[in-house]
C-alpha positions in Angstrom: 47.7 12.3 61.7 47.1 9.9 58.9 45.4 11.3 55.9 42.0 9.8 55.3 41.9 7.1 52.7 40.4 8.3 49.5 38.1 5.9 47.6 39.5 5.0 44.3 37.3 6.1 41.4 36.4 3.4 38.9 38.0 3.8 35.5 35.6 5.1 32.8 34.0 2.4 30.6 35.5 2.4 27.2 33.3 3.3 24.2 33.9 -0.2 22.7 32.6 -1.9 25.9 29.6 0.3 26.2 28.7 -0.2 22.5 29.2 -4.0 22.8 27.0 -4.3 25.9 24.3 -2.1 24.3 24.3 -4.1 21.1 24.1 -7.5 22.9 21.2 -6.2 25.1 19.3 -4.8 22.1 19.9 -8.0 20.0 18.5 -10.1 22.9 15.5 -7.8 23.1 14.9 -8.2 19.4 15.2 -11.9 19.5 12.7 -12.1 22.4 10.3 -9.7 20.6 10.5 -11.7 17.3 9.8 -15.0 19.0 7.7 -15.1 22.3 6.3 -11.6 22.1 5.4 -11.9 18.5 3.7 -15.3 19.0 1.7 -13.9 21.9 0.5 -10.9 19.8 -0.5 -13.2 17.0 -2.4 -15.4 19.5 -4.1 -12.3 20.9 -5.2 -11.1 17.4 -5.9 -14.6 16.1 -9.7 -14.1 16.2 -9.5 -10.9 14.1 -7.0 -12.5 11.6 -9.2 -15.6 11.3 -12.3 -13.5 10.8 -10.7 -11.5 8.0 -9.4 -14.7 6.3 -12.8 -16.4 6.5 -14.6 -13.3 5.2 -12.2 -13.1 2.2 -12.5 -16.8 1.5 -16.3 -16.7 1.7 -16.4 -13.8 -0.7 -14.2 -15.7 -3.2 -16.3 -18.8 -2.9 -19.5 -16.7 -3.3 -18.0 -15.2 -6.5 -17.3 -18.7 -7.9 -20.7 -19.8 -6.9 -22.3 -16.9 -8.8 -20.4 -17.7 -12.0 -21.4 -21.4 -11.6 -25.0 -20.4 -11.0 -25.4 -18.1 -14.1 -25.5 -20.9 -16.7 -28.1 -22.7 -14.6 -30.2 -19.5 -14.4 -29.9 -19.0 -18.2 -31.3 -22.5 -18.9 -34.2 -21.7 -16.6 -34.6 -18.1 -17.7 -38.4 -18.1 -18.0 -39.2 -19.2 -14.4 -36.4 -17.1 -13.1 -37.9 -14.0 -14.9 -41.3 -14.7 -13.5 -40.0 -15.2 -10.0 -37.9 -12.0 -10.2 -40.8 -10.0 -11.5 -43.1 -11.2 -8.7 -40.4 -10.7 -6.0 -39.5 -7.1 -7.1 -43.2 -6.2 -7.5 -43.9 -7.5 -4.0 -41.1 -5.4 -2.5 -42.4 -2.4 -4.4 -45.9 -2.9 -3.2 -44.7 -3.5 0.4 -42.6 -0.3 0.4 -45.5 1.7 -1.0 -47.9 0.4 1.6 -45.5 1.0 4.5 -44.7 4.5 3.3 -48.4 5.4 2.7 -49.3 4.0 6.1 -46.6 6.0 7.8 -47.8 9.2 6.0 -51.4 8.5 7.1 -50.3 7.9 10.7 -48.3 11.2 10.6 -51.3 13.1 9.3 -53.7 11.6 11.9 -51.3 12.5 14.8 -50.9 16.0 13.5 -54.7 16.4 13.3 -55.4 14.9 16.7 -52.7 17.0 18.5 -53.7 20.1 16.6 -50.2 20.3 15.1 -48.5 20.2 18.4 -47.0 16.8 17.7 -45.6 15.6 14.4 -44.1 12.3 13.3 -41.2 12.9 10.9 -41.7 11.6 7.4 -38.6 10.1 5.8 -38.6 11.1 2.2 -41.4 11.0 -0.4 -43.6 8.1 -1.0 -42.1 5.5 -3.4 -43.9 5.0 -6.7 -45.9 1.8 -7.0 -44.3 -0.2 -9.7 -45.0 -3.6 -11.2 -41.9 -5.2 -12.8 -42.4 -6.9 -16.1 -38.9 -8.0 -17.3 -38.8 -10.2 -20.4 -36.8 -13.4 -20.5 -34.6 -11.9 -23.2 -33.7 -8.9 -21.0 -32.9 -11.2 -18.0 -30.7 -13.4 -20.3 -28.9 -10.4 -21.7 -28.3 -9.0 -18.2 -26.9 -12.4 -17.0 -24.6 -12.7 -19.9 -23.5 -9.1 -19.5 -22.8 -9.6 -15.9 -20.8 -12.8 -16.6 -18.6 -11.2 -19.3 -18.1 -8.0 -17.4 -17.4 -9.4 -14.0 -15.2 -12.2 -15.2 -12.3 -9.7 -15.7 -12.5 -8.7 -12.0 -10.3 -11.6 -11.0 -7.4 -10.0 -9.1 -6.5 -7.1 -6.8 -5.1 -5.1 -9.7 -8.2 -5.6 -11.9 -10.7 -4.9 -9.1 -9.0 -1.7 -7.9 -7.9 -0.6 -11.4 -11.3 -1.0 -13.0 -13.0 0.6 -10.0 -10.7 3.6 -10.4 -11.4 3.6 -14.1 -15.2 3.7 -13.5 -14.7 6.5 -11.0 -12.1 8.6 -12.8 -12.6 7.6 -16.4 -15.3 10.2 -17.1 -12.8 13.0 -16.1 -9.6 11.6 -17.7 -11.0 10.4 -21.0 -12.2 13.8 -22.4 -8.7 15.2 -21.7 -7.0 12.4 -23.6 -9.6 12.7 -26.4 -8.8 16.4 -26.7 -5.1 16.0 -27.0 -5.4 12.9 -29.3 -4.3 14.8 -32.5 -1.0 15.8 -30.8 0.6 12.4 -30.9 3.6 12.9 -28.7 1.6 14.5 -26.0 -1.2 11.9 -26.3 1.3 9.0 -26.2 2.9 10.4 -23.0 -0.4 11.1 -21.3 -1.9 7.8 -22.4 1.1 5.9 -21.1 0.6 7.5 -17.7 -3.2 7.6 -17.4 -4.6 5.3 -20.1 -5.2 2.5 -17.6 -7.8 4.7 -15.8 -9.7 5.7 -18.9 -11.7 4.0 -21.7 -10.5 4.3 -25.3 -10.4 8.0 -26.1 -10.1 7.7 -29.8 -12.2 10.6 -31.2 -14.9 10.2 -33.8 -13.5 10.2 -37.3 -10.3 8.3 -36.5 -9.5 4.7 -37.0 -11.0 2.5 -34.2 -13.1 5.4 -32.9 -14.5 4.8 -29.5 -15.1 8.4 -28.4 -14.8 7.5 -24.7 -17.5 4.9 -24.9 -17.1 2.9 -21.7 -17.5 -0.8 -21.2 -20.8 -1.8 -19.8 -21.1 0.1 -16.5 -24.3 -1.3 -15.1 -22.5 -4.0 -13.2 -19.1 -2.3 -12.6 -19.6 -1.6 -8.9 -21.4 -5.0 -8.4 -18.4 -6.7 -10.0 -16.0 -4.8 -7.8 -18.1 -5.8 -4.7 -18.1 -9.5 -5.9 -14.3 -9.3 -6.3 -13.8 -7.8 -2.8 -12.5 -11.2 -1.6 -9.3 -10.6 -3.6 -8.7 -7.3 -1.8 -9.4 -8.8 1.6 -7.0 -11.8 1.2 -4.3 -10.1 -0.8 -4.2 -6.6 0.7 -6.1 -6.3 4.0 -5.0 -9.6 5.6 -1.3 -9.0 4.8 -1.6 -5.5 6.2 -3.0 -6.8 9.5 -0.3 -9.4 9.7 2.4 -6.8 9.0 0.9 -4.4 11.6 1.0 -7.1 14.3 4.6 -7.9 13.3 5.6 -4.2 13.5 3.9 -3.8 16.9 6.2 -6.4 18.4 9.4 -5.9 16.4 9.6 -2.2 15.3 11.1 -0.6 18.4 13.7 -3.3 19.1 14.6 -3.4 15.4 15.2 0.3 15.2 17.5 0.1 18.3 19.5 -2.7 16.6 19.8 -0.7 13.4 20.9 2.3 15.4 23.6 0.1 17.0 24.7 -1.0 13.6 25.2 2.6 12.5 27.1 3.3 15.7 29.4 0.3 15.0 29.9 1.6 11.5 30.9 5.0 12.7 33.2 3.5 15.4 35.0 1.1 13.0 35.1 3.8 10.4 36.8 6.2 12.8 39.3 3.5 13.8 40.0 2.8 10.1 40.4 6.5 9.4 42.8 6.9 12.3 44.9 3.9 11.2 45.0 5.2 7.7 46.1 8.7 8.9 48.8 7.1 11.1 50.0 5.1 8.2 50.3 8.2 6.1 52.3 10.0 8.9 54.6 7.0 9.3 55.1 6.8 5.5 55.8 10.6 5.3 58.4 10.3 8.1 60.0 7.3 6.5 60.3 9.1 3.2 61.7 12.2 4.9 64.3 10.1 6.8 65.4 8.3 3.6 65.7 11.6 1.8 67.9 13.0 4.6 70.2 10.0 4.6 70.5 10.2 0.8 71.3 13.9 1.0 74.0 13.3 3.6 75.8 10.6 1.6 76.1 12.8 -1.5 78.5 15.8 -1.7 76.9 19.2 -2.3 77.6 21.2 -5.4 79.3 24.0 -3.4 81.8 21.6 -1.7 82.6 19.9 -4.9 83.4 23.2 -6.6 85.6 24.3 -3.7 87.7 21.2 -3.8 88.1 21.4 -7.6 89.5 25.0 -7.2 91.9 23.9 -4.5 93.4 21.1 -6.5 93.6 23.3 -9.5 95.7 25.8 -7.7 
């Protein structure tokens, strides 16, 4: 009987072939992700990116408009003051009337229902106040706003000055306390001085004693400068997140392939270097043996000398 034919098993794929195929596949995926897929994601998020851009641009133009408007308001400071007093007084009267009316309704409902129903009252009644700002106060406030907020003109200044306002009251007393120890103060001030007002204590040259810059408009200035943060921080973060959503996984696979190629080529190089050392060692050993065969040994030379001497 004839033996049944056995199916020949395929030869195992070499490591080089598998690595080359995987690298080509991952490179193709990365190219597709960084082109068509990335473009599709940007189109999908175009509305959000456009909204963020427009919001940042509007805030920047609003900031420029405010600084352009301040000199005009200063020239017309008297009518501006009267209008502001009337407007603020109107809002104060309206808030007072609405609050009092709400309290009266709550009391009536409580009496009518014998206390079984009660309308919640939100807070105490606001005080009725009539505003009487003088033109000098308004002019000073506008000038202070202009000089204070003009420095909030970049991401670093907006964030740095905001942190200074928030943390300065905690950092400055520490710097003021260690001021007499110059080396310690210099090191601490170099590290934290940007987040603190001048801590020079009273009695020293240039004493400031932690007196801060005008703080009345600090948070307003930070809010007015929010456009810089939106355009220079928030928008790039959104763009980077969309890019990573499309490219991150294929890019990691390609980088892993690069590491595998590095290990593979490194192992080949190490093997070749080790083989070269073995070949060199054998060659040196062979040359040494031939050299030792061609030269007479000391024992043979001494024996022949004695024979001739006899």
